[in-house]
N, CA, C, O and CB atoms as a CASP TS submission, in Angstrom:
PFRMAT TS
TARGET T0000
AUTHOR 0000-0000-0000
METHOD Language model
MODEL 1
PARENT N/A
ATOM      1  N   MET     1       0.822  -1.141  -0.036  1.00  0.00           N
ATOM      2  CA  MET     1      -0.037  -0.025   0.010  1.00  0.00           C
ATOM      3  C   MET     1       0.883   1.212  -0.003  1.00  0.00           C
ATOM      4  O   MET     1       2.022   1.178   0.461  1.00  0.00           O
ATOM      5  CB  MET     1      -0.979  -0.079   1.260  1.00  0.00           C
ATOM      6  N   SER     2       0.315   2.326  -0.571  1.00  0.00           N
ATOM      7  CA  SER     2       1.045   3.557  -0.521  1.00  0.00           C
ATOM      8  C   SER     2       1.034   4.237   0.765  1.00  0.00           C
ATOM      9  O   SER     2       0.146   3.982   1.579  1.00  0.00           O
ATOM     10  CB  SER     2       0.563   4.436  -1.486  1.00  0.00           C
ATOM     11  N   ARG     3       1.983   5.110   1.019  1.00  0.00           N
ATOM     12  CA  ARG     3       2.043   5.829   2.349  1.00  0.00           C
ATOM     13  C   ARG     3       1.393   7.144   2.084  1.00  0.00           C
ATOM     14  O   ARG     3       2.069   8.153   1.882  1.00  0.00           O
ATOM     15  CB  ARG     3       3.560   6.021   2.929  1.00  0.00           C
ATOM     16  N   ILE     4       0.023   7.150   2.082  1.00  0.00           N
ATOM     17  CA  ILE     4      -0.812   8.300   1.976  1.00  0.00           C
ATOM     18  C   ILE     4      -1.911   8.146   3.034  1.00  0.00           C
ATOM     19  O   ILE     4      -2.517   7.087   3.196  1.00  0.00           O
ATOM     20  CB  ILE     4      -1.390   8.454   0.531  1.00  0.00           C
ATOM     21  N   CYS     5      -2.146   9.311   3.776  1.00  0.00           N
ATOM     22  CA  CYS     5      -3.195   9.377   4.703  1.00  0.00           C
ATOM     23  C   CYS     5      -4.503   9.368   3.944  1.00  0.00           C
ATOM     24  O   CYS     5      -4.669  10.072   2.948  1.00  0.00           O
ATOM     25  CB  CYS     5      -3.059  10.590   5.584  1.00  0.00           C
ATOM     26  N   GLU     6      -5.466   8.528   4.450  1.00  0.00           N
ATOM     27  CA  GLU     6      -6.774   8.420   3.772  1.00  0.00           C
ATOM     28  C   GLU     6      -7.727   9.524   4.172  1.00  0.00           C
ATOM     29  O   GLU     6      -8.795   9.651   3.574  1.00  0.00           O
ATOM     30  CB  GLU     6      -7.413   7.080   4.071  1.00  0.00           C
ATOM     31  N   ILE     7      -7.385  10.314   5.148  1.00  0.00           N
ATOM     32  CA  ILE     7      -8.245  11.433   5.614  1.00  0.00           C
ATOM     33  C   ILE     7      -7.702  12.775   5.013  1.00  0.00           C
ATOM     34  O   ILE     7      -8.426  13.483   4.314  1.00  0.00           O
ATOM     35  CB  ILE     7      -8.273  11.497   7.230  1.00  0.00           C
ATOM     36  N   THR     8      -6.400  13.103   5.307  1.00  0.00           N
ATOM     37  CA  THR     8      -5.852  14.338   4.913  1.00  0.00           C
ATOM     38  C   THR     8      -5.146  14.351   3.560  1.00  0.00           C
ATOM     39  O   THR     8      -4.994  15.414   2.957  1.00  0.00           O
ATOM     40  CB  THR     8      -4.952  14.763   5.925  1.00  0.00           C
ATOM     41  N   GLY     9      -4.727  13.227   3.089  1.00  0.00           N
ATOM     42  CA  GLY     9      -3.974  13.074   1.779  1.00  0.00           C
ATOM     43  C   GLY     9      -2.561  13.393   1.917  1.00  0.00           C
ATOM     44  O   GLY     9      -1.857  13.572   0.924  1.00  0.00           O
ATOM     45  N   LYS    10      -2.074  13.479   3.218  1.00  0.00           N
ATOM     46  CA  LYS    10      -0.588  13.616   3.389  1.00  0.00           C
ATOM     47  C   LYS    10       0.106  12.469   2.723  1.00  0.00           C
ATOM     48  O   LYS    10      -0.368  11.333   2.731  1.00  0.00           O
ATOM     49  CB  LYS    10      -0.179  13.668   4.894  1.00  0.00           C
ATOM     50  N   LYS    11       1.301  12.806   2.114  1.00  0.00           N
ATOM     51  CA  LYS    11       2.100  11.709   1.446  1.00  0.00           C
ATOM     52  C   LYS    11       3.554  12.060   1.656  1.00  0.00           C
ATOM     53  O   LYS    11       3.916  13.061   2.274  1.00  0.00           O
ATOM     54  CB  LYS    11       1.765  11.560  -0.138  1.00  0.00           C
ATOM     55  N   VAL    12       4.409  11.131   1.077  1.00  0.00           N
ATOM     56  CA  VAL    12       5.906  11.290   1.185  1.00  0.00           C
ATOM     57  C   VAL    12       6.296  12.531   0.432  1.00  0.00           C
ATOM     58  O   VAL    12       5.851  12.821  -0.679  1.00  0.00           O
ATOM     59  CB  VAL    12       6.693  10.027   0.608  1.00  0.00           C
ATOM     60  N   MET    13       7.226  13.293   1.172  1.00  0.00           N
ATOM     61  CA  MET    13       7.864  14.493   0.561  1.00  0.00           C
ATOM     62  C   MET    13       9.348  14.135   0.312  1.00  0.00           C
ATOM     63  O   MET    13       9.916  13.238   0.935  1.00  0.00           O
ATOM     64  CB  MET    13       7.725  15.803   1.520  1.00  0.00           C
ATOM     65  N   VAL    14       9.958  14.917  -0.669  1.00  0.00           N
ATOM     66  CA  VAL    14      11.328  14.682  -1.034  1.00  0.00           C
ATOM     67  C   VAL    14      12.039  15.958  -0.576  1.00  0.00           C
ATOM     68  O   VAL    14      11.495  17.059  -0.654  1.00  0.00           O
ATOM     69  CB  VAL    14      11.513  14.375  -2.605  1.00  0.00           C
ATOM     70  N   GLY    15      13.219  15.781  -0.119  1.00  0.00           N
ATOM     71  CA  GLY    15      14.091  16.891   0.306  1.00  0.00           C
ATOM     72  C   GLY    15      15.546  16.410   0.309  1.00  0.00           C
ATOM     73  O   GLY    15      15.909  15.425  -0.334  1.00  0.00           O
ATOM     74  N   ASN    16      16.385  17.180   1.091  1.00  0.00           N
ATOM     75  CA  ASN    16      17.817  16.876   1.002  1.00  0.00           C
ATOM     76  C   ASN    16      18.345  16.583   2.453  1.00  0.00           C
ATOM     77  O   ASN    16      17.969  17.220   3.438  1.00  0.00           O
ATOM     78  CB  ASN    16      18.617  18.098   0.319  1.00  0.00           C
ATOM     79  N   ASN    17      19.236  15.575   2.483  1.00  0.00           N
ATOM     80  CA  ASN    17      20.123  15.526   3.679  1.00  0.00           C
ATOM     81  C   ASN    17      21.205  16.533   3.536  1.00  0.00           C
ATOM     82  O   ASN    17      21.793  16.601   2.457  1.00  0.00           O
ATOM     83  CB  ASN    17      20.740  14.126   3.885  1.00  0.00           C
ATOM     84  N   VAL    18      21.509  17.279   4.464  1.00  0.00           N
ATOM     85  CA  VAL    18      22.533  18.260   4.382  1.00  0.00           C
ATOM     86  C   VAL    18      23.644  17.954   5.507  1.00  0.00           C
ATOM     87  O   VAL    18      23.405  18.089   6.707  1.00  0.00           O
ATOM     88  CB  VAL    18      21.886  19.708   4.545  1.00  0.00           C
ATOM     89  N   SER    19      24.759  17.571   5.045  1.00  0.00           N
ATOM     90  CA  SER    19      25.845  17.187   5.956  1.00  0.00           C
ATOM     91  C   SER    19      26.477  18.522   6.564  1.00  0.00           C
ATOM     92  O   SER    19      26.123  19.639   6.188  1.00  0.00           O
ATOM     93  CB  SER    19      26.965  16.297   5.158  1.00  0.00           C
ATOM     94  N   HIS    20      27.360  18.314   7.452  1.00  0.00           N
ATOM     95  CA  HIS    20      28.133  19.431   8.140  1.00  0.00           C
ATOM     96  C   HIS    20      28.935  20.189   7.032  1.00  0.00           C
ATOM     97  O   HIS    20      29.104  21.407   7.105  1.00  0.00           O
ATOM     98  CB  HIS    20      29.163  18.835   9.311  1.00  0.00           C
ATOM     99  N   ALA    21      29.415  19.447   6.022  1.00  0.00           N
ATOM    100  CA  ALA    21      30.138  20.014   4.832  1.00  0.00           C
ATOM    101  C   ALA    21      29.306  20.696   3.845  1.00  0.00           C
ATOM    102  O   ALA    21      29.806  21.204   2.841  1.00  0.00           O
ATOM    103  CB  ALA    21      30.853  18.974   4.128  1.00  0.00           C
ATOM    104  N   LYS    22      27.958  20.727   4.113  1.00  0.00           N
ATOM    105  CA  LYS    22      27.025  21.280   3.119  1.00  0.00           C
ATOM    106  C   LYS    22      26.787  20.430   1.925  1.00  0.00           C
ATOM    107  O   LYS    22      26.235  20.889   0.925  1.00  0.00           O
ATOM    108  CB  LYS    22      27.500  22.565   2.662  1.00  0.00           C
ATOM    109  N   ASN    23      27.232  19.082   2.017  1.00  0.00           N
ATOM    110  CA  ASN    23      26.857  18.269   0.861  1.00  0.00           C
ATOM    111  C   ASN    23      25.296  17.871   0.865  1.00  0.00           C
ATOM    112  O   ASN    23      24.746  17.508   1.904  1.00  0.00           O
ATOM    113  CB  ASN    23      27.757  16.970   0.856  1.00  0.00           C
ATOM    114  N   HIS    24      24.675  17.956  -0.264  1.00  0.00           N
ATOM    115  CA  HIS    24      23.267  17.681  -0.345  1.00  0.00           C
ATOM    116  C   HIS    24      23.027  16.301  -1.048  1.00  0.00           C
ATOM    117  O   HIS    24      23.484  16.075  -2.169  1.00  0.00           O
ATOM    118  CB  HIS    24      22.548  18.836  -1.105  1.00  0.00           C
ATOM    119  N   THR    25      22.281  15.373  -0.329  1.00  0.00           N
ATOM    120  CA  THR    25      21.867  14.124  -0.982  1.00  0.00           C
ATOM    121  C   THR    25      20.385  13.991  -0.759  1.00  0.00           C
ATOM    122  O   THR    25      19.863  14.420   0.270  1.00  0.00           O
ATOM    123  CB  THR    25      22.646  12.870  -0.427  1.00  0.00           C
ATOM    124  N   LYS    26      19.713  13.407  -1.702  1.00  0.00           N
ATOM    125  CA  LYS    26      18.281  13.279  -1.647  1.00  0.00           C
ATOM    126  C   LYS    26      17.819  12.315  -0.590  1.00  0.00           C
ATOM    127  O   LYS    26      18.488  11.325  -0.294  1.00  0.00           O
ATOM    128  CB  LYS    26      17.765  12.860  -2.958  1.00  0.00           C
ATOM    129  N   ARG    27      16.606  12.625   0.010  1.00  0.00           N
ATOM    130  CA  ARG    27      16.108  11.799   1.056  1.00  0.00           C
ATOM    131  C   ARG    27      14.565  11.944   0.964  1.00  0.00           C
ATOM    132  O   ARG    27      14.033  12.752   0.203  1.00  0.00           O
ATOM    133  CB  ARG    27      16.702  12.219   2.485  1.00  0.00           C
ATOM    134  N   LYS    28      13.874  11.100   1.796  1.00  0.00           N
ATOM    135  CA  LYS    28      12.462  11.154   1.738  1.00  0.00           C
ATOM    136  C   LYS    28      11.994  11.518   3.188  1.00  0.00           C
ATOM    137  O   LYS    28      12.624  11.120   4.168  1.00  0.00           O
ATOM    138  CB  LYS    28      11.856   9.777   1.205  1.00  0.00           C
ATOM    139  N   PHE    29      10.877  12.280   3.292  1.00  0.00           N
ATOM    140  CA  PHE    29      10.243  12.583   4.628  1.00  0.00           C
ATOM    141  C   PHE    29       8.881  11.804   4.606  1.00  0.00           C
ATOM    142  O   PHE    29       7.970  12.146   3.852  1.00  0.00           O
ATOM    143  CB  PHE    29      10.017  14.246   4.871  1.00  0.00           C
ATOM    144  N   TYR    30       8.789  10.800   5.418  1.00  0.00           N
ATOM    145  CA  TYR    30       7.599   9.979   5.474  1.00  0.00           C
ATOM    146  C   TYR    30       6.564  10.557   6.543  1.00  0.00           C
ATOM    147  O   TYR    30       6.944  11.000   7.626  1.00  0.00           O
ATOM    148  CB  TYR    30       8.013   8.492   5.824  1.00  0.00           C
ATOM    149  N   PRO    31       5.260  10.519   6.162  1.00  0.00           N
ATOM    150  CA  PRO    31       4.215  10.995   7.120  1.00  0.00           C
ATOM    151  C   PRO    31       4.083   9.977   8.261  1.00  0.00           C
ATOM    152  O   PRO    31       4.315   8.788   8.040  1.00  0.00           O
ATOM    153  CB  PRO    31       2.808  11.194   6.391  1.00  0.00           C
ATOM    154  N   ASN    32       3.729  10.400   9.438  1.00  0.00           N
ATOM    155  CA  ASN    32       3.565   9.531  10.549  1.00  0.00           C
ATOM    156  C   ASN    32       2.299   8.852  10.450  1.00  0.00           C
ATOM    157  O   ASN    32       1.346   9.342  11.056  1.00  0.00           O
ATOM    158  CB  ASN    32       3.665  10.235  11.809  1.00  0.00           C
ATOM    159  N   LEU    33       2.138   7.768   9.759  1.00  0.00           N
ATOM    160  CA  LEU    33       0.845   7.064   9.564  1.00  0.00           C
ATOM    161  C   LEU    33       0.643   5.928  10.564  1.00  0.00           C
ATOM    162  O   LEU    33       1.588   5.251  10.968  1.00  0.00           O
ATOM    163  CB  LEU    33       0.760   6.502   8.140  1.00  0.00           C
ATOM    164  N   GLN    34      -0.576   5.750  10.938  1.00  0.00           N
ATOM    165  CA  GLN    34      -1.007   4.730  11.839  1.00  0.00           C
ATOM    166  C   GLN    34      -2.233   3.988  11.277  1.00  0.00           C
ATOM    167  O   GLN    34      -3.115   4.655  10.736  1.00  0.00           O
ATOM    168  CB  GLN    34      -1.313   5.337  13.197  1.00  0.00           C
ATOM    169  N   THR    35      -2.345   2.653  11.369  1.00  0.00           N
ATOM    170  CA  THR    35      -3.520   1.943  10.903  1.00  0.00           C
ATOM    171  C   THR    35      -4.427   1.772  12.201  1.00  0.00           C
ATOM    172  O   THR    35      -4.048   1.236  13.242  1.00  0.00           O
ATOM    173  CB  THR    35      -3.114   0.496  10.194  1.00  0.00           C
ATOM    174  N   LYS    36      -5.622   2.287  11.979  1.00  0.00           N
ATOM    175  CA  LYS    36      -6.607   2.392  13.181  1.00  0.00           C
ATOM    176  C   LYS    36      -7.959   1.890  12.724  1.00  0.00           C
ATOM    177  O   LYS    36      -8.366   2.080  11.578  1.00  0.00           O
ATOM    178  CB  LYS    36      -6.759   3.934  13.740  1.00  0.00           C
ATOM    179  N   LYS    37      -8.661   1.225  13.679  1.00  0.00           N
ATOM    180  CA  LYS    37     -10.060   0.893  13.434  1.00  0.00           C
ATOM    181  C   LYS    37     -10.961   1.903  14.120  1.00  0.00           C
ATOM    182  O   LYS    37     -10.702   2.267  15.267  1.00  0.00           O
ATOM    183  CB  LYS    37     -10.380  -0.529  13.921  1.00  0.00           C
ATOM    184  N   PHE    38     -11.951   2.341  13.493  1.00  0.00           N
ATOM    185  CA  PHE    38     -12.849   3.305  14.085  1.00  0.00           C
ATOM    186  C   PHE    38     -14.294   2.766  13.887  1.00  0.00           C
ATOM    187  O   PHE    38     -14.656   2.263  12.824  1.00  0.00           O
ATOM    188  CB  PHE    38     -12.652   4.746  13.434  1.00  0.00           C
ATOM    189  N   PHE    39     -15.122   2.905  15.006  1.00  0.00           N
ATOM    190  CA  PHE    39     -16.495   2.536  14.980  1.00  0.00           C
ATOM    191  C   PHE    39     -17.385   3.638  14.509  1.00  0.00           C
ATOM    192  O   PHE    39     -17.375   4.711  15.112  1.00  0.00           O
ATOM    193  CB  PHE    39     -16.912   2.094  16.294  1.00  0.00           C
ATOM    194  N   VAL    40     -18.152   3.448  13.477  1.00  0.00           N
ATOM    195  CA  VAL    40     -19.069   4.530  12.967  1.00  0.00           C
ATOM    196  C   VAL    40     -20.372   4.145  13.489  1.00  0.00           C
ATOM    197  O   VAL    40     -20.931   3.141  13.047  1.00  0.00           O
ATOM    198  CB  VAL    40     -19.100   4.686  11.367  1.00  0.00           C
ATOM    199  N   PRO    41     -20.948   4.932  14.480  1.00  0.00           N
ATOM    200  CA  PRO    41     -22.204   4.677  15.155  1.00  0.00           C
ATOM    201  C   PRO    41     -23.437   4.823  14.206  1.00  0.00           C
ATOM    202  O   PRO    41     -24.433   4.129  14.411  1.00  0.00           O
ATOM    203  CB  PRO    41     -22.335   5.634  16.341  1.00  0.00           C
ATOM    204  N   GLU    42     -23.388   5.699  13.186  1.00  0.00           N
ATOM    205  CA  GLU    42     -24.496   5.808  12.299  1.00  0.00           C
ATOM    206  C   GLU    42     -24.729   4.581  11.424  1.00  0.00           C
ATOM    207  O   GLU    42     -25.877   4.234  11.148  1.00  0.00           O
ATOM    208  CB  GLU    42     -24.309   6.978  11.462  1.00  0.00           C
ATOM    209  N   THR    43     -23.651   3.911  10.978  1.00  0.00           N
ATOM    210  CA  THR    43     -23.832   2.698  10.184  1.00  0.00           C
ATOM    211  C   THR    43     -23.653   1.451  11.051  1.00  0.00           C
ATOM    212  O   THR    43     -24.017   0.364  10.603  1.00  0.00           O
ATOM    213  CB  THR    43     -22.842   2.674   9.008  1.00  0.00           C
ATOM    214  N   GLY    44     -23.111   1.553  12.270  1.00  0.00           N
ATOM    215  CA  GLY    44     -22.872   0.327  13.074  1.00  0.00           C
ATOM    216  C   GLY    44     -21.767  -0.487  12.601  1.00  0.00           C
ATOM    217  O   GLY    44     -21.735  -1.690  12.860  1.00  0.00           O
ATOM    218  N   GLU    45     -20.825   0.108  11.898  1.00  0.00           N
ATOM    219  CA  GLU    45     -19.646  -0.668  11.256  1.00  0.00           C
ATOM    220  C   GLU    45     -18.387  -0.186  11.733  1.00  0.00           C
ATOM    221  O   GLU    45     -18.226   0.961  12.150  1.00  0.00           O
ATOM    222  CB  GLU    45     -19.621  -0.571   9.734  1.00  0.00           C
ATOM    223  N   TRP    46     -17.408  -1.143  11.666  1.00  0.00           N
ATOM    224  CA  TRP    46     -16.053  -0.685  11.956  1.00  0.00           C
ATOM    225  C   TRP    46     -15.362  -0.325  10.591  1.00  0.00           C
ATOM    226  O   TRP    46     -15.612  -0.954   9.564  1.00  0.00           O
ATOM    227  CB  TRP    46     -15.232  -1.814  12.759  1.00  0.00           C
ATOM    228  N   VAL    47     -14.527   0.667  10.638  1.00  0.00           N
ATOM    229  CA  VAL    47     -13.822   1.112   9.504  1.00  0.00           C
ATOM    230  C   VAL    47     -12.332   1.098   9.721  1.00  0.00           C
ATOM    231  O   VAL    47     -11.894   1.707  10.696  1.00  0.00           O
ATOM    232  CB  VAL    47     -14.273   2.447   9.135  1.00  0.00           C
ATOM    233  N   VAL    48     -11.508   0.463   8.911  1.00  0.00           N
ATOM    234  CA  VAL    48     -10.091   0.458   9.096  1.00  0.00           C
ATOM    235  C   VAL    48      -9.458   1.527   8.196  1.00  0.00           C
ATOM    236  O   VAL    48      -9.656   1.475   6.982  1.00  0.00           O
ATOM    237  CB  VAL    48      -9.516  -0.934   8.803  1.00  0.00           C
ATOM    238  N   LEU    49      -8.721   2.472   8.728  1.00  0.00           N
ATOM    239  CA  LEU    49      -8.137   3.595   8.009  1.00  0.00           C
ATOM    240  C   LEU    49      -6.693   3.634   8.326  1.00  0.00           C
ATOM    241  O   LEU    49      -6.259   3.307   9.431  1.00  0.00           O
ATOM    242  CB  LEU    49      -8.809   4.925   8.361  1.00  0.00           C
ATOM    243  N   LYS    50      -5.892   4.070   7.263  1.00  0.00           N
ATOM    244  CA  LYS    50      -4.570   4.489   7.489  1.00  0.00           C
ATOM    245  C   LYS    50      -4.438   5.957   7.581  1.00  0.00           C
ATOM    246  O   LYS    50      -4.457   6.620   6.545  1.00  0.00           O
ATOM    247  CB  LYS    50      -3.721   3.987   6.468  1.00  0.00           C
ATOM    248  N   VAL    51      -4.305   6.524   8.742  1.00  0.00           N
ATOM    249  CA  VAL    51      -4.386   7.897   8.983  1.00  0.00           C
ATOM    250  C   VAL    51      -3.078   8.373   9.678  1.00  0.00           C
ATOM    251  O   VAL    51      -2.376   7.653  10.388  1.00  0.00           O
ATOM    252  CB  VAL    51      -5.629   8.203   9.814  1.00  0.00           C
ATOM    253  N   SER    52      -2.838   9.692   9.378  1.00  0.00           N
ATOM    254  CA  SER    52      -1.682  10.415  10.041  1.00  0.00           C
ATOM    255  C   SER    52      -2.071  10.724  11.410  1.00  0.00           C
ATOM    256  O   SER    52      -3.264  10.752  11.714  1.00  0.00           O
ATOM    257  CB  SER    52      -1.273  11.732   9.305  1.00  0.00           C
ATOM    258  N   THR    53      -1.112  10.968  12.293  1.00  0.00           N
ATOM    259  CA  THR    53      -1.412  11.482  13.699  1.00  0.00           C
ATOM    260  C   THR    53      -2.117  12.771  13.755  1.00  0.00           C
ATOM    261  O   THR    53      -2.880  13.028  14.686  1.00  0.00           O
ATOM    262  CB  THR    53      -0.161  11.645  14.482  1.00  0.00           C
ATOM    263  N   ASN    54      -1.868  13.668  12.699  1.00  0.00           N
ATOM    264  CA  ASN    54      -2.645  14.871  12.606  1.00  0.00           C
ATOM    265  C   ASN    54      -4.120  14.609  12.321  1.00  0.00           C
ATOM    266  O   ASN    54      -4.956  15.365  12.816  1.00  0.00           O
ATOM    267  CB  ASN    54      -2.075  15.744  11.554  1.00  0.00           C
ATOM    268  N   ALA    55      -4.486  13.597  11.562  1.00  0.00           N
ATOM    269  CA  ALA    55      -5.794  13.243  11.269  1.00  0.00           C
ATOM    270  C   ALA    55      -6.493  12.612  12.516  1.00  0.00           C
ATOM    271  O   ALA    55      -7.691  12.798  12.733  1.00  0.00           O
ATOM    272  CB  ALA    55      -5.795  12.312  10.090  1.00  0.00           C
ATOM    273  N   LEU    56      -5.714  11.879  13.304  1.00  0.00           N
ATOM    274  CA  LEU    56      -6.244  11.432  14.539  1.00  0.00           C
ATOM    275  C   LEU    56      -6.704  12.445  15.454  1.00  0.00           C
ATOM    276  O   LEU    56      -7.778  12.338  16.047  1.00  0.00           O
ATOM    277  CB  LEU    56      -5.328  10.679  15.179  1.00  0.00           C
ATOM    278  N   ARG    57      -5.838  13.536  15.602  1.00  0.00           N
ATOM    279  CA  ARG    57      -6.288  14.705  16.329  1.00  0.00           C
ATOM    280  C   ARG    57      -7.653  15.250  15.809  1.00  0.00           C
ATOM    281  O   ARG    57      -8.579  15.540  16.567  1.00  0.00           O
ATOM    282  CB  ARG    57      -5.219  15.790  16.235  1.00  0.00           C
ATOM    283  N   THR    58      -7.698  15.357  14.540  1.00  0.00           N
ATOM    284  CA  THR    58      -8.858  15.972  13.932  1.00  0.00           C
ATOM    285  C   THR    58     -10.132  15.040  14.237  1.00  0.00           C
ATOM    286  O   THR    58     -11.218  15.531  14.543  1.00  0.00           O
ATOM    287  CB  THR    58      -8.607  16.168  12.336  1.00  0.00           C
ATOM    288  N   ILE    59      -9.934  13.791  14.140  1.00  0.00           N
ATOM    289  CA  ILE    59     -10.994  12.811  14.491  1.00  0.00           C
ATOM    290  C   ILE    59     -11.404  12.875  15.911  1.00  0.00           C
ATOM    291  O   ILE    59     -12.573  12.676  16.241  1.00  0.00           O
ATOM    292  CB  ILE    59     -10.550  11.427  14.197  1.00  0.00           C
ATOM    293  N   ASN    60     -10.430  13.158  16.789  1.00  0.00           N
ATOM    294  CA  ASN    60     -10.797  13.261  18.243  1.00  0.00           C
ATOM    295  C   ASN    60     -11.596  14.579  18.532  1.00  0.00           C
ATOM    296  O   ASN    60     -12.429  14.654  19.436  1.00  0.00           O
ATOM    297  CB  ASN    60      -9.476  13.222  19.146  1.00  0.00           C
ATOM    298  N   LYS    61     -11.285  15.575  17.718  1.00  0.00           N
ATOM    299  CA  LYS    61     -11.904  16.845  17.895  1.00  0.00           C
ATOM    300  C   LYS    61     -13.349  16.904  17.270  1.00  0.00           C
ATOM    301  O   LYS    61     -14.280  17.354  17.938  1.00  0.00           O
ATOM    302  CB  LYS    61     -11.005  17.909  17.286  1.00  0.00           C
ATOM    303  N   LYS    62     -13.536  16.430  15.942  1.00  0.00           N
ATOM    304  CA  LYS    62     -14.777  16.603  15.252  1.00  0.00           C
ATOM    305  C   LYS    62     -15.657  15.426  15.287  1.00  0.00           C
ATOM    306  O   LYS    62     -16.878  15.542  15.174  1.00  0.00           O
ATOM    307  CB  LYS    62     -14.536  16.959  13.902  1.00  0.00           C
ATOM    308  N   GLY    63     -15.004  14.175  15.456  1.00  0.00           N
ATOM    309  CA  GLY    63     -15.728  12.973  15.375  1.00  0.00           C
ATOM    310  C   GLY    63     -15.566  12.281  14.100  1.00  0.00           C
ATOM    311  O   GLY    63     -15.351  12.942  13.084  1.00  0.00           O
ATOM    312  N   ILE    64     -15.652  10.990  14.063  1.00  0.00           N
ATOM    313  CA  ILE    64     -15.286  10.131  12.890  1.00  0.00           C
ATOM    314  C   ILE    64     -16.304  10.399  11.764  1.00  0.00           C
ATOM    315  O   ILE    64     -15.922  10.445  10.594  1.00  0.00           O
ATOM    316  CB  ILE    64     -15.273   8.563  13.285  1.00  0.00           C
ATOM    317  N   SER    65     -17.602  10.578  12.104  1.00  0.00           N
ATOM    318  CA  SER    65     -18.632  10.731  11.041  1.00  0.00           C
ATOM    319  C   SER    65     -18.375  12.022  10.310  1.00  0.00           C
ATOM    320  O   SER    65     -18.338  12.041   9.079  1.00  0.00           O
ATOM    321  CB  SER    65     -20.091  10.718  11.632  1.00  0.00           C
ATOM    322  N   ALA    66     -18.200  13.081  11.029  1.00  0.00           N
ATOM    323  CA  ALA    66     -17.927  14.414  10.349  1.00  0.00           C
ATOM    324  C   ALA    66     -16.666  14.360   9.503  1.00  0.00           C
ATOM    325  O   ALA    66     -16.673  14.867   8.381  1.00  0.00           O
ATOM    326  CB  ALA    66     -17.775  15.566  11.410  1.00  0.00           C
ATOM    327  N   VAL    67     -15.618  13.785   9.977  1.00  0.00           N
ATOM    328  CA  VAL    67     -14.334  13.672   9.243  1.00  0.00           C
ATOM    329  C   VAL    67     -14.571  12.816   7.998  1.00  0.00           C
ATOM    330  O   VAL    67     -14.135  13.216   6.919  1.00  0.00           O
ATOM    331  CB  VAL    67     -13.192  13.038  10.155  1.00  0.00           C
ATOM    332  N   LEU    68     -15.250  11.637   8.090  1.00  0.00           N
ATOM    333  CA  LEU    68     -15.408  10.885   6.912  1.00  0.00           C
ATOM    334  C   LEU    68     -16.203  11.522   5.804  1.00  0.00           C
ATOM    335  O   LEU    68     -15.924  11.367   4.615  1.00  0.00           O
ATOM    336  CB  LEU    68     -15.989   9.669   7.249  1.00  0.00           C
ATOM    337  N   ALA    69     -17.312  12.321   6.296  1.00  0.00           N
ATOM    338  CA  ALA    69     -18.065  12.969   5.353  1.00  0.00           C
ATOM    339  C   ALA    69     -17.332  14.036   4.607  1.00  0.00           C
ATOM    340  O   ALA    69     -17.492  14.213   3.400  1.00  0.00           O
ATOM    341  CB  ALA    69     -19.195  13.490   5.965  1.00  0.00           C
ATOM    342  N   GLU    70     -16.482  14.779   5.388  1.00  0.00           N
ATOM    343  CA  GLU    70     -15.588  15.840   4.805  1.00  0.00           C
ATOM    344  C   GLU    70     -14.514  15.160   3.777  1.00  0.00           C
ATOM    345  O   GLU    70     -14.272  15.645   2.672  1.00  0.00           O
ATOM    346  CB  GLU    70     -14.793  16.640   6.048  1.00  0.00           C
ATOM    347  N   ALA    71     -13.967  14.101   4.231  1.00  0.00           N
ATOM    348  CA  ALA    71     -12.944  13.459   3.357  1.00  0.00           C
ATOM    349  C   ALA    71     -13.581  12.808   2.093  1.00  0.00           C
ATOM    350  O   ALA    71     -12.918  12.701   1.061  1.00  0.00           O
ATOM    351  CB  ALA    71     -12.160  12.367   4.169  1.00  0.00           C
ATOM    352  N   THR    72     -14.797  12.399   2.172  1.00  0.00           N
ATOM    353  CA  THR    72     -15.532  11.773   1.095  1.00  0.00           C
ATOM    354  C   THR    72     -15.891  12.949   0.107  1.00  0.00           C
ATOM    355  O   THR    72     -15.876  12.783  -1.113  1.00  0.00           O
ATOM    356  CB  THR    72     -16.854  10.979   1.653  1.00  0.00           C
ATOM    357  N   ALA    73     -16.199  14.092   0.681  1.00  0.00           N
ATOM    358  CA  ALA    73     -16.566  15.334  -0.162  1.00  0.00           C
ATOM    359  C   ALA    73     -15.336  15.759  -0.947  1.00  0.00           C
ATOM    360  O   ALA    73     -15.447  16.172  -2.101  1.00  0.00           O
ATOM    361  CB  ALA    73     -17.080  16.581   0.765  1.00  0.00           C
ATOM    362  N   ASN    74     -14.038  15.651  -0.262  1.00  0.00           N
ATOM    363  CA  ASN    74     -12.833  16.074  -0.886  1.00  0.00           C
ATOM    364  C   ASN    74     -12.284  15.010  -1.801  1.00  0.00           C
ATOM    365  O   ASN    74     -11.366  15.310  -2.564  1.00  0.00           O
ATOM    366  CB  ASN    74     -11.832  16.446   0.137  1.00  0.00           C
ATOM    367  N   GLY    75     -12.788  13.765  -1.783  1.00  0.00           N
ATOM    368  CA  GLY    75     -12.305  12.721  -2.637  1.00  0.00           C
ATOM    369  C   GLY    75     -11.209  11.979  -2.125  1.00  0.00           C
ATOM    370  O   GLY    75     -10.584  11.227  -2.872  1.00  0.00           O
ATOM    371  N   ASN    76     -10.881  12.126  -0.809  1.00  0.00           N
ATOM    372  CA  ASN    76      -9.767  11.329  -0.286  1.00  0.00           C
ATOM    373  C   ASN    76     -10.126   9.885   0.119  1.00  0.00           C
ATOM    374  O   ASN    76      -9.303   8.978  -0.004  1.00  0.00           O
ATOM    375  CB  ASN    76      -9.191  12.029   0.895  1.00  0.00           C
ATOM    376  N   VAL    77     -11.333   9.690   0.592  1.00  0.00           N
ATOM    377  CA  VAL    77     -11.678   8.373   1.099  1.00  0.00           C
ATOM    378  C   VAL    77     -12.947   7.859   0.381  1.00  0.00           C
ATOM    379  O   VAL    77     -13.794   8.673   0.012  1.00  0.00           O
ATOM    380  CB  VAL    77     -11.889   8.423   2.646  1.00  0.00           C
ATOM    381  N   LEU    78     -13.106   6.537   0.171  1.00  0.00           N
ATOM    382  CA  LEU    78     -14.312   6.070  -0.389  1.00  0.00           C
ATOM    383  C   LEU    78     -14.866   5.085   0.585  1.00  0.00           C
ATOM    384  O   LEU    78     -14.393   3.954   0.698  1.00  0.00           O
ATOM    385  CB  LEU    78     -14.110   5.472  -1.775  1.00  0.00           C
ATOM    386  N   VAL    79     -15.909   5.539   1.311  1.00  0.00           N
ATOM    387  CA  VAL    79     -16.495   4.599   2.287  1.00  0.00           C
ATOM    388  C   VAL    79     -17.946   4.388   2.084  1.00  0.00           C
ATOM    389  O   VAL    79     -18.569   3.629   2.826  1.00  0.00           O
ATOM    390  CB  VAL    79     -16.273   5.075   3.674  1.00  0.00           C
TER
END
């Protein structure tokens, strides 16, 4: 599976390692992704999502139903 958050759409970024001598070599910055199960009370189902920790904070704040509706409207998740 790809390393993309299913809620926010965060994905791998590319940058440089910079040594003390200012040598630049390419590197990747990976998002902090966690695989979590969420219970959606409206449907009575469990949903497994690969989400970033930033998305987990958003889910704790707004609730899973609101976040899933918003992500579906943005086209990030298909539930």
